[in-house]
OpenMM code with the backbone's topology and positions (N, CA, C; nanometers):
from openmm import Vec3, app, unit

residues = "MET THR ALA THR CYS VAL VAL LYS GLU GLN ARG MET ASP LYS ALA MET LEU ASP GLU LEU VAL PHE HIS ALA THR ASP ALA LEU ALA VAL GLU MET SER TYR THR ASP ILE ALA SER TYR ILE LYS LYS HIS MET THR ALA SER TYR THR GLY VAL TRP HIS VAL VAL VAL GLY ARG ASN PHE CYS GLY SER PHE THR HIS GLN GLU ASN ASN ALA ALA TYR LEU TYR PHE GLY GLN THR GLY ILE LEU CYS TYR ARG THR VAL".split()
positions = [
    Vec3(-1.2685, 2.9837, 6.9827),
    Vec3(-1.2846, 3.0610, 6.8602),
    Vec3(-1.2029, 2.9963, 6.7488),
    Vec3(-1.2628, 2.9778, 6.6344),
    Vec3(-1.1976, 2.9142, 6.5206),
    Vec3(-1.1179, 3.0174, 6.4415),
    Vec3(-0.9992, 2.9762, 6.3974),
    Vec3(-0.9156, 3.0638, 6.3155),
    Vec3(-0.9806, 3.0867, 6.1790),
    Vec3(-0.9371, 3.1902, 6.1125),
    Vec3(-0.9857, 3.2221, 5.9786),
    Vec3(-0.9372, 3.1173, 5.8794),
    Vec3(-1.0206, 3.0850, 5.7834),
    Vec3(-0.9853, 2.9870, 5.6808),
    Vec3(-0.8969, 3.0517, 5.5747),
    Vec3(-0.7870, 2.9831, 5.5431),
    Vec3(-0.6990, 3.0234, 5.4334),
    Vec3(-0.7014, 2.9098, 5.3318),
    Vec3(-0.7455, 2.9389, 5.2112),
    Vec3(-0.7513, 2.8379, 5.1055),
    Vec3(-0.6155, 2.8350, 5.0359),
    Vec3(-0.5437, 2.7223, 5.0508),
    Vec3(-0.4120, 2.7082, 4.9893),
    Vec3(-0.4230, 2.6623, 4.8445),
    Vec3(-0.5175, 2.5742, 4.8184),
    Vec3(-0.5375, 2.5197, 4.6838),
    Vec3(-0.6855, 2.4899, 4.6684),
    Vec3(-0.7425, 2.5316, 4.5574),
    Vec3(-0.8853, 2.5095, 4.5340),
    Vec3(-0.9056, 2.4538, 4.3948),
    Vec3(-0.9637, 2.3356, 4.3896),
    Vec3(-1.0021, 2.2754, 4.2619),
    Vec3(-1.1448, 2.2225, 4.2749),
    Vec3(-1.2336, 2.3123, 4.3111),
    Vec3(-1.3766, 2.2807, 4.3201),
    Vec3(-1.4532, 2.4114, 4.3045),
    Vec3(-1.5819, 2.4001, 4.2708),
    Vec3(-1.6586, 2.5231, 4.2509),
    Vec3(-1.6850, 2.5928, 4.3842),
    Vec3(-1.7243, 2.7175, 4.3752),
    Vec3(-1.7399, 2.8003, 4.4946),
    Vec3(-1.8444, 2.7458, 4.5915),
    Vec3(-1.9553, 2.6967, 4.5413),
    Vec3(-2.0600, 2.6433, 4.6297),
    Vec3(-2.0084, 2.5237, 4.7090),
    Vec3(-1.9342, 2.4361, 4.6424),
    Vec3(-1.8787, 2.3186, 4.7092),
    Vec3(-1.7742, 2.3615, 4.8130),
    Vec3(-1.6886, 2.4562, 4.7764),
    Vec3(-1.5873, 2.5066, 4.8695),
    Vec3(-1.6531, 2.5740, 4.9891),
    Vec3(-1.7557, 2.6535, 4.9654),
    Vec3(-1.8266, 2.7199, 5.0754),
    Vec3(-1.8844, 2.6180, 5.1729),
    Vec3(-1.9396, 2.5097, 5.1195),
    Vec3(-1.9947, 2.4057, 5.2072),
    Vec3(-1.8841, 2.3369, 5.2863),
    Vec3(-1.7729, 2.3079, 5.2209),
    Vec3(-1.6587, 2.2467, 5.2895),
    Vec3(-1.6105, 2.3365, 5.4032),
    Vec3(-1.5935, 2.4639, 5.3767),
    Vec3(-1.5481, 2.5585, 5.4794),
    Vec3(-1.6499, 2.5665, 5.5931),
    Vec3(-1.7783, 2.5670, 5.5605),
    Vec3(-1.8835, 2.5708, 5.6626),
    Vec3(-1.8723, 2.4510, 5.7567),
    Vec3(-1.8626, 2.3302, 5.7003),
    Vec3(-1.8560, 2.2097, 5.7837),
    Vec3(-1.7245, 2.2014, 5.8611),
    Vec3(-1.6155, 2.2441, 5.7999),
    Vec3(-1.4867, 2.2441, 5.8697),
    Vec3(-1.4897, 2.3416, 5.9873),
    Vec3(-1.5440, 2.4593, 5.9652),
    Vec3(-1.5546, 2.5594, 6.0714),
    Vec3(-1.6415, 2.5076, 6.1850),
    Vec3(-1.7520, 2.4445, 6.1502),
    Vec3(-1.8434, 2.3871, 6.2485),
    Vec3(-1.7722, 2.2815, 6.3332),
    Vec3(-1.7000, 2.1915, 6.2688),
    Vec3(-1.6298, 2.0840, 6.3403),
    Vec3(-1.5182, 2.1394, 6.4284),
    Vec3(-1.4427, 2.2341, 6.3779),
    Vec3(-1.3327, 2.2913, 6.4558),
    Vec3(-1.3835, 2.3703, 6.5763),
    Vec3(-1.5001, 2.4295, 6.5663),
    Vec3(-1.5567, 2.5074, 6.6768),
    Vec3(-1.5911, 2.4199, 6.7965),
    Vec3(-1.6211, 2.2934, 6.7703),
    Vec3(-1.6580, 2.2002, 6.8769),
    Vec3(-1.5338, 2.1371, 6.9403),
    Vec3(-1.4177, 2.1635, 6.8838),
    Vec3(-1.2905, 2.1110, 6.9327),
    Vec3(-1.2891, 1.9589, 6.9355),
    Vec3(-1.3274, 1.8976, 6.8257),
    Vec3(-1.3219, 1.7524, 6.8094),
    Vec3(-1.1773, 1.7099, 6.7846),
    Vec3(-1.1519, 1.5791, 6.7942),
    Vec3(-1.0209, 1.5261, 6.7554),
    Vec3(-1.0073, 1.5375, 6.6041),
    Vec3(-0.8849, 1.5292, 6.5530),
    Vec3(-0.8647, 1.5366, 6.4083),
    Vec3(-0.9403, 1.4248, 6.3368),
    Vec3(-0.9421, 1.3074, 6.3948),
    Vec3(-1.0144, 1.1950, 6.3348),
    Vec3(-1.1635, 1.2254, 6.3259),
    Vec3(-1.2191, 1.2800, 6.4326),
    Vec3(-1.3616, 1.3141, 6.4339),
    Vec3(-1.3937, 1.4271, 6.3361),
    Vec3(-1.3037, 1.5240, 6.3250),
    Vec3(-1.3235, 1.6333, 6.2293),
    Vec3(-1.3269, 1.5780, 6.0879),
    Vec3(-1.2308, 1.4906, 6.0553),
    Vec3(-1.2254, 1.4306, 5.9214),
    Vec3(-1.3528, 1.3517, 5.8924),
    Vec3(-1.3982, 1.2720, 5.9881),
    Vec3(-1.5200, 1.1922, 5.9697),
    Vec3(-1.6426, 1.2812, 5.9518),
    Vec3(-1.6507, 1.3868, 6.0297),
    Vec3(-1.7630, 1.4811, 6.0223),
    Vec3(-1.7697, 1.5465, 5.8840),
    Vec3(-1.6567, 1.5964, 5.8369),
    Vec3(-1.6533, 1.6612, 5.7055),
    Vec3(-1.6868, 1.5608, 5.5961),
    Vec3(-1.6270, 1.4426, 5.6028),
    Vec3(-1.6518, 1.3379, 5.5019),
    Vec3(-1.8004, 1.3034, 5.4953),
    Vec3(-1.8632, 1.2857, 5.6117),
    Vec3(-2.0054, 1.2512, 5.6173),
    Vec3(-2.0904, 1.3576, 5.5476),
    Vec3(-2.0628, 1.4828, 5.5753),
    Vec3(-2.1430, 1.5908, 5.5171),
    Vec3(-2.1156, 1.6103, 5.3684),
    Vec3(-1.9908, 1.5964, 5.3263),
    Vec3(-1.9598, 1.6114, 5.1835),
    Vec3(-2.0208, 1.4962, 5.1035),
    Vec3(-2.0176, 1.3758, 5.1581),
    Vec3(-2.0774, 1.2601, 5.0908),
    Vec3(-2.2288, 1.2762, 5.0794),
    Vec3(-2.2912, 1.3293, 5.1837),
    Vec3(-2.4365, 1.3493, 5.1810),
    Vec3(-2.4774, 1.4515, 5.0748),
    Vec3(-2.3956, 1.5522, 5.0548),
    Vec3(-2.4293, 1.6586, 4.9596),
    Vec3(-2.3829, 1.6312, 4.8175),
    Vec3(-2.2704, 1.5614, 4.8044),
    Vec3(-2.2071, 1.5480, 4.6729),
    Vec3(-2.1695, 1.4039, 4.6396),
    Vec3(-2.2439, 1.3076, 4.6769),
    Vec3(-2.2175, 1.1658, 4.6480),
    Vec3(-2.0733, 1.1368, 4.6052),
    Vec3(-2.0432, 1.0117, 4.5909),
    Vec3(-1.9075, 0.9721, 4.5533),
    Vec3(-1.8247, 0.9358, 4.6749),
    Vec3(-1.6993, 0.9074, 4.6508),
    Vec3(-1.6079, 0.8669, 4.7577),
    Vec3(-1.5209, 0.9868, 4.7956),
    Vec3(-1.5412, 1.0393, 4.9154),
    Vec3(-1.4661, 1.1539, 4.9653),
    Vec3(-1.3590, 1.1084, 5.0631),
    Vec3(-1.2471, 1.1773, 5.0615),
    Vec3(-1.1362, 1.1514, 5.1533),
    Vec3(-1.1031, 1.2832, 5.2212),
    Vec3(-1.0791, 1.2784, 5.3515),
    Vec3(-1.0467, 1.3993, 5.4269),
    Vec3(-0.9291, 1.3686, 5.5189),
    Vec3(-0.8270, 1.4529, 5.5117),
    Vec3(-0.7091, 1.4416, 5.5974),
    Vec3(-0.7017, 1.5703, 5.6788),
    Vec3(-0.6863, 1.5560, 5.8104),
    Vec3(-0.6808, 1.6719, 5.8991),
    Vec3(-0.5592, 1.6582, 5.9899),
    Vec3(-0.4847, 1.7657, 6.0062),
    Vec3(-0.3711, 1.7615, 6.0978),
    Vec3(-0.2807, 1.8815, 6.0831),
    Vec3(-0.1719, 1.8762, 6.1585),
    Vec3(-0.0747, 1.9857, 6.1561),
    Vec3(0.0489, 1.9518, 6.0758),
    Vec3(0.0694, 1.8252, 6.0454),
    Vec3(0.1899, 1.7860, 5.9737),
    Vec3(0.1609, 1.6603, 5.8932),
    Vec3(0.1356, 1.6756, 5.7655),
    Vec3(0.1134, 1.5603, 5.6790),
    Vec3(0.1528, 1.5959, 5.5370),
    Vec3(0.1780, 1.4949, 5.4596),
    Vec3(0.2064, 1.5143, 5.3175),
    Vec3(0.1514, 1.3930, 5.2440),
    Vec3(0.1413, 1.4032, 5.1143),
    Vec3(0.0877, 1.2903, 5.0403),
    Vec3(0.0882, 1.3152, 4.8912),
    Vec3(0.0527, 1.2110, 4.8213),
    Vec3(0.0377, 1.2158, 4.6769),
    Vec3(-0.0913, 1.1418, 4.6461),
    Vec3(-0.1791, 1.2029, 4.5698),
    Vec3(-0.3087, 1.1411, 4.5456),
    Vec3(-0.3636, 1.1841, 4.4108),
    Vec3(-0.4596, 1.1092, 4.3634),
    Vec3(-0.5312, 1.1418, 4.2410),
    Vec3(-0.6761, 1.1687, 4.2794),
    Vec3(-0.7318, 1.2769, 4.2277),
    Vec3(-0.8695, 1.3113, 4.2623),
    Vec3(-0.9512, 1.3331, 4.1362),
    Vec3(-1.0809, 1.3244, 4.1532),
    Vec3(-1.1726, 1.3537, 4.0440),
    Vec3(-1.1567, 1.5018, 4.0078),
    Vec3(-1.1603, 1.5314, 3.8797),
    Vec3(-1.1392, 1.6685, 3.8335),
    Vec3(-1.2350, 1.7659, 3.9020),
    Vec3(-1.1820, 1.8772, 3.9467),
    Vec3(-1.2583, 1.9843, 4.0122),
    Vec3(-1.3273, 1.9400, 4.1406),
    Vec3(-1.2587, 1.8540, 4.2170),
    Vec3(-1.3158, 1.8037, 4.3420),
    Vec3(-1.2102, 1.7906, 4.4506),
    Vec3(-1.1332, 1.8962, 4.4732),
    Vec3(-1.0309, 1.8921, 4.5774),
    Vec3(-1.0053, 2.0320, 4.6316),
    Vec3(-0.9709, 2.0375, 4.7599),
    Vec3(-0.9339, 2.1645, 4.8221),
    Vec3(-0.8400, 2.1371, 4.9389),
    Vec3(-0.7509, 2.2318, 4.9613),
    Vec3(-0.6547, 2.2255, 5.0711),
    Vec3(-0.6665, 2.3560, 5.1483),
    Vec3(-0.7060, 2.3455, 5.2746),
    Vec3(-0.7366, 2.4615, 5.3577),
    Vec3(-0.6511, 2.4625, 5.4831),
    Vec3(-0.6365, 2.5794, 5.5407),
    Vec3(-0.5748, 2.5923, 5.6725),
    Vec3(-0.6634, 2.6778, 5.7607),
    Vec3(-0.6768, 2.6347, 5.8848),
    Vec3(-0.7396, 2.7118, 5.9909),
    Vec3(-0.6323, 2.7243, 6.0977),
    Vec3(-0.5666, 2.8382, 6.1051),
    Vec3(-0.4524, 2.8505, 6.1952),
    Vec3(-0.3439, 2.7543, 6.1500),
    Vec3(-0.3024, 2.6636, 6.2377),
    Vec3(-0.1996, 2.5652, 6.2041),
    Vec3(-0.2580, 2.4305, 6.1624),
    Vec3(-0.3886, 2.4199, 6.1574),
    Vec3(-0.4534, 2.2937, 6.1224),
    Vec3(-0.4875, 2.2905, 5.9738),
    Vec3(-0.4308, 2.1926, 5.9044),
    Vec3(-0.4568, 2.1760, 5.7622),
    Vec3(-0.5699, 2.0775, 5.7384),
    Vec3(-0.6468, 2.1009, 5.6334),
    Vec3(-0.7541, 2.0100, 5.5926),
    Vec3(-0.7433, 1.9893, 5.4426),
    Vec3(-0.7243, 1.8646, 5.4047),
    Vec3(-0.7206, 1.8253, 5.2642),
    Vec3(-0.8462, 1.7435, 5.2388),
    Vec3(-0.9259, 1.7848, 5.1425),
    Vec3(-1.0515, 1.7166, 5.1125),
    Vec3(-1.0604, 1.6961, 4.9621),
    Vec3(-1.0857, 1.5712, 4.9209),
    Vec3(-1.0957, 1.5438, 4.7778),
    Vec3(-1.1872, 1.4248, 4.7524),
    Vec3(-1.2419, 1.4211, 4.6311),
    Vec3(-1.3310, 1.3123, 4.5899),
    Vec3(-1.2613, 1.2318, 4.4817),
    Vec3(-1.2742, 1.0990, 4.4925),
    Vec3(-1.2193, 1.0099, 4.3905),
    Vec3(-1.3327, 0.9476, 4.3115),
    Vec3(-1.2974, 0.8896, 4.2006),
    Vec3(-1.3957, 0.8288, 4.1109),
    Vec3(-1.4457, 0.6988, 4.1699),
] * unit.nanometer
topology = app.Topology()
chain = topology.addChain("A")
for resn in residues:
    res = topology.addResidue(resn, chain)
    for name in ("N", "CA", "C"):
        topology.addAtom(name, app.Element.getBySymbol(name[0]), res)
């Protein structure tokens, strides 16, 4: 069973966020590795919203990045964080 999604930071429209949450929930339900989850989400976001997408998945990470305006979100499912953003 997948934990409930908690949106920590949202800089994308609701439709895009809903799709991100859908694909993240789908990947987490299959209990893939973090690498596979990131690849799965990236593949689906790229197919729907062209551009260069980056996805980081894990329990302990930090970073500094620049993203395309209104194209980033930071989510948690239980203790698993997902950072997803599009660059120019």
